[in-house]
Backbone bond lengths (Angstrom), bond angles and torsions (degrees), N, CA, C in turn:
res aa  C-N    CA-C-N  psi(-1)  N-CA   C-N-CA  omega(-1)  CA-C   N-CA-C  phi
1 L - - - 1.463 - - 1.521 112.17 -
2 Q 1.309 117.35 -0.28 1.458 120.84 -179.71 1.524 110.22 -63.51
3 N 1.331 116.68 142.29 1.461 120.40 176.58 1.523 110.94 -60.82
4 G 1.320 114.87 160.34 1.460 119.64 174.44 1.511 113.15 99.74
5 G 1.324 115.60 -175.31 1.455 121.50 179.61 1.516 111.26 -123.22
6 G 1.327 115.87 160.16 1.459 121.05 177.55 1.513 115.35 81.44
7 N 1.328 117.15 9.20 1.467 119.42 -179.36 1.527 111.73 -64.10
8 D 1.346 116.31 -35.48 1.462 119.93 179.38 1.526 111.12 -65.78
9 L 1.324 117.54 -33.03 1.465 121.03 179.06 1.531 110.71 -68.04
10 K 1.334 115.53 -36.39 1.465 119.44 177.41 1.527 110.76 -68.32
11 L 1.339 115.90 -42.44 1.463 120.57 180.00 1.518 111.76 -66.02
12 A 1.337 116.77 -31.29 1.467 121.63 -176.95 1.528 112.24 -63.76
13 K 1.333 116.85 -17.18 1.463 119.88 177.38 1.526 111.22 -71.93
14 Y 1.337 116.56 -19.85 1.463 120.29 -172.98 1.535 114.13 -122.96
15 F 1.333 117.48 -18.28 1.461 120.36 -175.08 1.522 111.50 -129.77
16 K 1.317 115.69 154.33 1.457 120.87 176.09 1.531 109.09 -69.86
17 P 1.323 117.91 148.70 1.476 121.62 -178.27 1.523 113.45 -53.79
18 E 1.346 116.82 -37.95 1.466 119.62 -177.63 1.529 113.00 -70.91
19 N 1.322 116.98 -10.43 1.464 120.80 178.60 1.530 113.04 -102.77
20 I 1.323 116.63 6.95 1.460 120.60 -179.19 1.525 109.37 -104.86
21 I 1.319 115.70 117.58 1.457 122.09 178.29 1.525 108.24 -110.25
22 L 1.312 115.88 127.46 1.468 121.30 178.89 1.518 109.62 -96.70
23 G 1.304 116.23 153.45 1.456 118.78 179.77 1.511 112.43 -159.03
24 T 1.302 114.58 164.92 1.463 120.92 176.32 1.523 108.55 -155.22
25 T 1.327 116.54 151.64 1.455 120.02 -179.32 1.525 110.52 -138.35
26 T 1.326 115.93 149.70 1.460 120.91 176.95 1.526 111.12 -110.02
27 N 1.317 116.90 13.99 1.467 120.36 172.74 1.522 109.30 -72.53
28 N 1.323 115.80 148.66 1.456 120.62 175.80 1.516 108.92 -128.87
29 C 1.327 115.65 132.83 1.465 120.69 179.20 1.529 109.66 -132.53
30 V 1.304 115.25 152.06 1.460 121.49 177.57 1.520 108.53 -119.28
31 N 1.319 115.83 125.51 1.461 121.58 178.01 1.522 108.90 -78.04
32 L 1.322 116.88 112.08 1.468 121.86 -177.75 1.520 112.69 -88.93
33 G 1.342 116.42 -6.98 1.460 120.42 -178.82 1.520 111.72 88.11
34 N 1.325 116.12 163.80 1.471 122.26 178.82 1.526 112.53 55.33
35 G 1.341 115.71 35.95 1.461 120.21 176.16 1.508 114.99 77.84
36 K 1.336 118.08 10.91 1.460 121.61 -178.24 1.523 110.24 -108.91
37 T 1.335 115.60 139.63 1.461 122.16 -179.97 1.518 109.91 -133.02
38 K 1.323 116.99 137.24 1.454 121.95 175.34 1.521 108.99 -103.42
39 H 1.335 116.55 123.24 1.464 121.77 176.87 1.525 107.22 -83.99
40 S 1.348 116.64 92.27 1.458 121.81 -169.75 1.522 113.99 -90.10
41 G 1.318 117.10 -9.16 1.459 119.48 179.83 1.516 111.47 -151.79
42 L 1.334 116.57 116.33 1.465 120.99 -178.26 1.520 110.11 -81.58
43 G 1.309 116.68 129.50 1.460 121.17 179.59 1.508 111.71 -144.18
44 K 1.324 115.86 -163.66 1.450 121.43 -177.50 1.521 109.24 -128.34
45 T 1.320 115.58 149.13 1.457 121.89 179.23 1.526 109.54 -109.24
46 Y 1.318 115.69 136.29 1.473 120.64 -178.53 1.526 110.02 -120.84
47 F 1.326 115.07 144.06 1.457 121.38 176.65 1.520 109.71 -125.11
48 G 1.314 115.71 147.18 1.456 120.39 178.09 1.508 110.47 -160.51
49 S 1.308 115.33 178.40 1.456 120.47 -179.45 1.523 108.71 -158.82
50 N 1.307 115.67 148.87 1.458 119.90 176.50 1.516 111.67 -86.50
51 S 1.351 117.08 -3.69 1.468 118.51 -177.96 1.525 114.02 -149.71
52 N 1.356 119.21 -3.13 1.467 119.05 -175.53 1.532 110.19 -152.75
53 L 1.331 116.41 72.77 1.463 120.40 179.51 1.526 112.19 -66.68
54 E 1.339 116.19 -25.43 1.468 119.58 179.44 1.526 110.59 -63.02
55 L 1.317 116.42 -44.28 1.466 120.29 178.94 1.534 109.86 -67.79
56 A 1.324 116.80 -38.21 1.464 120.47 177.24 1.523 110.41 -60.20
57 S 1.325 116.58 -37.28 1.467 121.30 179.18 1.522 110.99 -66.14
58 K 1.316 116.81 -37.83 1.462 120.80 179.21 1.533 110.65 -66.40
59 I 1.328 116.00 -42.42 1.458 120.12 178.13 1.529 110.01 -63.66
60 C 1.324 116.01 -41.93 1.464 121.33 179.41 1.525 110.87 -60.10
61 L 1.320 116.95 -41.95 1.458 121.53 179.56 1.529 111.32 -61.86
62 L 1.323 116.52 -40.63 1.468 120.62 178.44 1.523 110.84 -60.99
63 F 1.318 116.26 -42.38 1.470 120.05 179.82 1.522 111.10 -66.07
64 N 1.329 117.30 -43.40 1.464 120.42 179.01 1.524 111.45 -63.60
65 N 1.328 116.63 -35.87 1.467 120.56 177.51 1.523 111.84 -66.84
66 C 1.330 116.28 -19.87 1.468 121.39 176.65 1.531 111.13 -96.80
67 C 1.342 115.75 14.88 1.471 122.34 178.37 1.524 113.14 65.53
68 I 1.341 116.33 26.77 1.462 121.38 172.89 1.525 106.29 -104.34
69 K 1.314 116.36 105.78 1.459 121.83 -173.46 1.525 111.27 -57.87
70 S 1.338 116.48 117.42 1.457 121.11 -173.75 1.513 111.06 -140.67
71 D 1.335 114.34 163.34 1.454 120.01 178.78 1.523 109.10 -153.19
72 V 1.331 116.05 161.37 1.460 121.74 176.79 1.523 108.72 -95.89
73 A 1.315 116.87 135.72 1.467 121.44 -178.98 1.526 109.93 -120.42
74 S 1.308 115.80 124.33 1.464 120.04 176.41 1.524 110.86 -75.95
75 N 1.327 115.94 -20.60 1.476 121.79 179.81 1.524 110.43 -109.22
76 I 1.314 117.11 48.29 1.456 121.53 -172.63 1.534 112.48 -60.06
77 N 1.325 118.11 -33.91 1.466 120.25 -180.00 1.527 111.22 -64.59
78 C 1.326 116.19 -36.14 1.461 120.56 176.38 1.524 110.31 -65.46
79 L 1.329 116.93 -41.82 1.463 120.63 179.72 1.528 111.71 -66.53
80 I 1.320 116.02 -34.69 1.465 119.54 177.80 1.523 110.13 -66.27
81 W 1.319 117.02 -38.78 1.460 120.03 175.81 1.526 110.38 -65.09
82 N 1.332 116.57 -39.96 1.464 120.06 178.32 1.525 111.05 -58.04
83 K 1.324 115.73 -43.90 1.474 120.39 179.14 1.532 110.06 -69.96
84 L 1.324 115.81 -36.90 1.461 119.82 -179.65 1.524 110.89 -63.14
85 F 1.329 116.74 -40.06 1.473 119.91 177.45 1.528 110.73 -55.31
86 V 1.327 115.93 -43.31 1.463 120.92 -179.93 1.525 110.39 -65.47
87 N 1.321 115.88 -48.02 1.462 119.73 -177.37 1.522 113.01 -65.29
88 L 1.331 116.58 -32.88 1.461 120.25 -179.00 1.516 112.08 -57.50
89 V 1.329 115.97 -36.58 1.465 119.31 -176.06 1.528 112.51 -103.13
90 V 1.321 117.66 -42.82 1.463 120.51 -176.12 1.520 111.47 -69.60
91 N 1.314 116.85 -48.54 1.465 119.94 -176.81 1.524 111.79 -62.25
92 C 1.326 116.33 -51.16 1.464 117.68 -173.33 1.527 112.32 -70.80
93 L 1.331 118.26 -41.48 1.461 119.95 -177.40 1.525 112.78 -70.67
94 T 1.326 117.37 -42.30 1.466 119.09 179.41 1.524 111.20 -70.01
95 A 1.335 116.92 -32.93 1.464 119.74 177.12 1.520 110.75 -70.81
96 L 1.319 116.37 -41.08 1.460 120.59 -179.76 1.527 111.00 -63.06
97 L 1.341 116.13 -43.04 1.461 120.88 -175.95 1.529 112.98 -96.93
98 E 1.358 115.97 -3.34 1.466 122.23 179.85 1.528 111.51 52.11
99 M 1.315 114.42 58.02 1.457 121.74 -177.25 1.533 110.53 -129.92
100 P 1.343 117.75 156.43 1.465 120.21 173.45 1.527 109.74 -67.89
101 I 1.320 116.59 161.64 1.457 121.62 -175.23 1.527 111.90 -57.69
102 G 1.312 117.06 -37.97 1.455 121.69 -174.65 1.519 115.53 -63.25
103 F 1.337 118.65 -16.75 1.464 119.68 -178.74 1.528 110.92 -61.30
104 M 1.328 116.77 -25.29 1.462 121.16 -175.61 1.522 112.38 -72.46
105 L 1.324 117.12 -13.74 1.457 120.30 -178.73 1.523 112.30 -69.53
106 H 1.313 117.06 -29.23 1.467 120.58 -173.37 1.524 112.80 -124.98
107 N 1.318 116.72 14.04 1.458 121.01 -178.69 1.533 108.60 -104.85
108 E 1.327 116.28 100.81 1.466 121.23 -173.76 1.535 113.47 -63.70
109 P 1.351 120.00 -42.35 1.466 119.02 178.27 1.532 112.23 -59.44
110 S 1.331 116.98 -38.06 1.461 119.27 -179.73 1.525 111.16 -66.71
111 K 1.329 117.24 -32.86 1.469 120.63 179.41 1.527 111.25 -64.10
112 K 1.327 116.24 -37.17 1.458 119.79 177.42 1.524 110.83 -66.34
113 F 1.332 115.12 -41.19 1.469 119.67 -179.66 1.528 110.57 -67.07
114 V 1.333 116.35 -37.10 1.464 121.20 178.37 1.522 110.69 -57.04
115 K 1.307 117.38 -44.54 1.460 121.05 -179.24 1.526 111.68 -63.70
116 C 1.320 116.46 -37.66 1.463 119.97 178.53 1.527 111.46 -66.28
117 I 1.336 115.55 -43.89 1.465 120.63 179.01 1.529 110.18 -62.59
118 L 1.321 116.20 -47.63 1.464 121.08 -176.00 1.524 112.41 -67.40
119 S 1.308 117.57 -37.59 1.462 119.57 -177.54 1.525 111.36 -61.45
120 E 1.330 116.50 -36.56 1.468 120.22 177.39 1.525 110.76 -66.73
121 A 1.327 116.33 -45.95 1.463 121.12 -178.01 1.528 111.81 -65.06
122 I 1.322 116.49 -38.74 1.460 120.81 -179.16 1.528 111.21 -63.53
123 Q 1.312 116.89 -38.92 1.464 120.34 177.17 1.527 110.71 -57.67
124 I 1.322 115.84 -40.65 1.464 120.63 -178.43 1.519 110.91 -72.65
125 A 1.334 116.87 -44.21 1.464 120.43 178.89 1.528 110.89 -59.48
126 N 1.316 116.44 -41.86 1.464 119.98 179.53 1.524 111.81 -69.33
127 Q 1.322 115.87 -29.11 1.466 120.05 175.98 1.525 110.19 -65.45
128 E 1.337 116.28 -24.46 1.467 120.78 179.96 1.527 111.82 -92.86
129 G 1.325 116.52 15.91 1.452 120.10 172.73 1.513 115.70 97.47
130 L 1.321 118.09 5.09 1.457 121.39 178.18 1.530 109.23 -92.93
131 N 1.303 116.97 175.89 1.469 119.90 -174.43 1.524 110.04 -139.34
132 Y 1.317 115.57 78.11 1.460 121.27 -178.33 1.532 111.08 -102.59
133 K 1.320 115.33 150.32 1.460 122.46 173.22 1.521 108.28 -122.17
134 L 1.326 116.40 139.02 1.456 121.27 -174.51 1.515 112.69 -56.18
135 A 1.316 117.71 -44.32 1.471 120.80 -177.46 1.523 111.19 -61.02
136 D 1.333 116.74 -40.32 1.467 120.68 -179.38 1.521 111.16 -69.40
137 V 1.317 116.33 -44.99 1.467 120.63 -179.60 1.526 110.23 -64.48
138 Y 1.319 116.61 -43.24 1.464 121.55 179.15 1.524 110.49 -58.62
139 A 1.326 116.57 -44.40 1.470 120.93 -179.98 1.520 110.91 -65.19
140 D 1.334 117.38 -41.15 1.468 121.19 -179.86 1.526 110.93 -66.29
141 V 1.327 116.60 -40.26 1.464 120.95 179.79 1.524 110.40 -63.13
142 Y 1.313 117.01 -43.80 1.464 119.35 -178.48 1.527 112.39 -73.76
143 K 1.311 116.69 -21.58 1.462 119.26 172.56 1.529 109.72 -66.96
144 I 1.338 116.29 -42.39 1.469 121.17 177.07 1.521 110.33 -65.37
145 I 1.327 116.42 -41.93 1.461 120.36 179.22 1.523 110.48 -58.61
146 E 1.322 116.61 -41.39 1.461 120.48 179.41 1.524 111.35 -66.58
147 E 1.339 116.63 -40.33 1.459 120.82 -179.58 1.522 111.60 -67.77
148 Q 1.332 117.06 -33.74 1.466 121.90 -175.69 1.528 111.64 -103.17
149 A 1.312 118.26 18.38 1.463 122.95 -169.75 1.526 114.22 -53.52
150 K 1.319 117.51 -35.47 1.457 120.57 -175.65 1.523 113.43 -84.66
151 G 1.326 116.31 -6.35 1.459 120.06 -176.76 1.523 112.73 -92.43
152 Y 1.332 115.43 174.69 1.452 122.82 175.51 1.526 108.74 -120.06
153 A 1.306 116.90 131.35 1.462 121.16 -179.48 1.532 109.70 -63.76
154 S 1.335 115.19 153.76 1.467 120.52 -176.92 1.519 112.06 -58.88
155 M 1.335 116.79 -38.57 1.456 119.30 -178.54 1.524 111.48 -68.27
156 C 1.316 116.62 -34.51 1.464 120.55 176.48 1.525 110.21 -65.19
157 Q 1.326 115.89 -41.64 1.462 120.19 178.05 1.530 110.68 -64.97
158 D 1.346 115.49 -39.84 1.466 119.71 179.12 1.528 111.03 -63.84
159 R 1.314 116.72 -39.66 1.470 118.95 179.28 1.521 110.39 -62.73
160 R 1.329 116.82 -41.18 1.461 120.34 179.82 1.524 111.39 -62.21
161 R 1.338 115.98 -31.61 1.470 120.25 -179.48 1.522 111.95 -91.36
162 H 1.339 116.85 3.04 1.457 122.13 -176.12 1.529 111.07 57.21
163 A 1.333 115.17 39.55 1.462 121.16 178.87 1.532 109.39 -97.29
164 K 1.309 115.56 163.56 1.474 120.96 177.77 1.523 108.95 -62.32
165 L 1.323 117.17 133.81 1.452 122.89 -178.81 1.532 111.16 -89.07
166 E 1.320 116.21 153.07 1.466 121.34 -177.63 1.530 112.95 -86.25
167 I 1.304 116.86 15.74 1.457 121.21 -171.53 1.523 113.43 -57.35
168 D 1.326 118.20 -37.55 1.464 120.77 -177.90 1.526 112.17 -68.91
169 A 1.339 116.96 -27.70 1.458 121.18 179.90 1.525 111.98 -88.41
170 I 1.325 117.05 -11.85 1.470 120.91 -177.65 1.525 109.03 -108.00
171 N 1.314 118.49 -85.85 1.464 120.22 177.42 1.527 111.43 -64.06
172 G 1.329 115.53 -32.89 1.463 119.81 178.01 1.515 112.70 -63.27
173 Y 1.334 116.64 -31.07 1.465 120.49 177.63 1.524 110.31 -66.30
174 V 1.326 117.09 -39.84 1.464 121.09 177.63 1.527 110.15 -63.82
175 V 1.313 116.90 -41.94 1.463 121.09 178.10 1.525 110.05 -61.60
176 L 1.327 116.75 -44.47 1.460 121.80 -179.54 1.523 111.43 -61.73
177 K 1.339 116.49 -47.45 1.460 120.60 -179.80 1.531 110.95 -69.12
178 G 1.326 116.53 -30.79 1.451 119.84 177.07 1.518 111.36 -61.88
179 K 1.313 116.57 -41.07 1.461 120.44 177.83 1.526 110.28 -66.06
180 E 1.323 116.08 -36.74 1.470 120.34 179.82 1.530 110.97 -64.24
181 Y 1.325 116.72 -39.31 1.468 121.10 -177.55 1.525 113.07 -98.87
182 N 1.325 116.88 4.45 1.467 121.77 -178.76 1.532 111.29 59.36
183 I 1.350 114.82 43.94 1.461 122.37 177.32 1.530 108.20 -113.08
184 A 1.306 116.47 126.17 1.470 120.73 -178.83 1.527 110.62 -68.73
185 T 1.333 116.41 135.42 1.477 121.39 -179.84 1.535 110.24 -133.64
186 P 1.316 118.75 55.56 1.476 120.60 -174.17 1.524 114.30 -63.06
187 Y 1.326 118.19 -34.74 1.468 119.80 -177.88 1.524 111.27 -72.47
188 N 1.318 117.15 -41.83 1.465 119.83 176.90 1.524 110.84 -67.98
189 E 1.318 116.08 -38.10 1.467 119.44 178.18 1.524 110.57 -64.27
190 L 1.332 116.85 -37.84 1.463 120.84 177.65 1.522 110.73 -61.55
191 M 1.342 116.91 -42.47 1.462 120.05 -179.81 1.529 111.28 -65.58
192 V 1.324 116.69 -36.80 1.469 119.94 177.78 1.525 110.03 -62.50
193 V 1.327 116.79 -45.73 1.462 121.46 -179.60 1.526 110.61 -63.42
194 I 1.334 116.19 -46.17 1.474 120.20 -177.48 1.525 111.38 -63.77
195 M 1.339 117.46 -46.05 1.458 119.79 -176.34 1.527 112.09 -71.49
196 N 1.326 117.18 -29.60 1.461 118.49 173.25 1.526 109.97 -70.09
197 A 1.336 116.60 -32.63 1.469 120.17 174.75 1.520 110.25 -65.74
198 V 1.339 116.40 -37.72 1.469 120.94 177.35 1.522 110.07 -59.51
199 M 1.330 116.75 -43.61 1.467 119.86 -179.82 1.524 111.22 -63.30
200 E 1.331 116.72 -31.84 1.460 120.55 178.69 1.522 111.69 -66.48
201 T 1.359 116.95 -21.90 1.472 119.47 -179.51 1.523 111.69 -77.97
202 Y 1.340 117.73 -13.75 1.467 119.36 -177.55 1.523 111.91 -55.56
203 K 1.330 115.25 -38.36 1.465 119.89 -174.21 1.532 112.17 -63.49
204 F 1.333 115.53 -20.32 1.468 119.44 -178.66 1.524 112.38 -95.64
205 K 1.345 117.23 -0.76 1.464 120.61 -174.83 1.515 112.68 -117.64
206 Q 1.308 117.17 14.98 1.462 119.92 -179.28 1.521 110.50 -74.08
């Protein structure tokens, strides 16, 4: 359920394929500190596997029994890309500008940057056999932004806590796959550089 892409490839170094369950969630929570959490966006959790849907179904049942709305997805890789599209733009931009998710609804410069980020990622996703169109992905991303408007992205929360950011697993994954497919990803690479620079500033803010 970790954000980003390529998590299954990392796990494959240590576990058999049939023991790797992939997942993604559209829930949003805000860490209020002192053991308190605000559930700022209601969503659904999906589980899947490239080799063991039966085990994914068992995990899904456990979550539903705990009142965490979940489902099994036969196209889990597609759903992970869907979530990745959102994280590529929402996480990095809100963390960079330290703003709630909803600011992106009315910020015209950010909308232009979103299209640049997404266009690079879509090229890579389609290279892996999927069939995305920029207009559709852009509309879906902004639908999520509207639904989660009052929340704060995980990367924004991490920056506030001076914690390690997930940038290398999110935008960094697009950069990595871009090199593999010989697809230029200058906008995602820029975000990786900038957010790693942000982490370097932590040492001066203690």
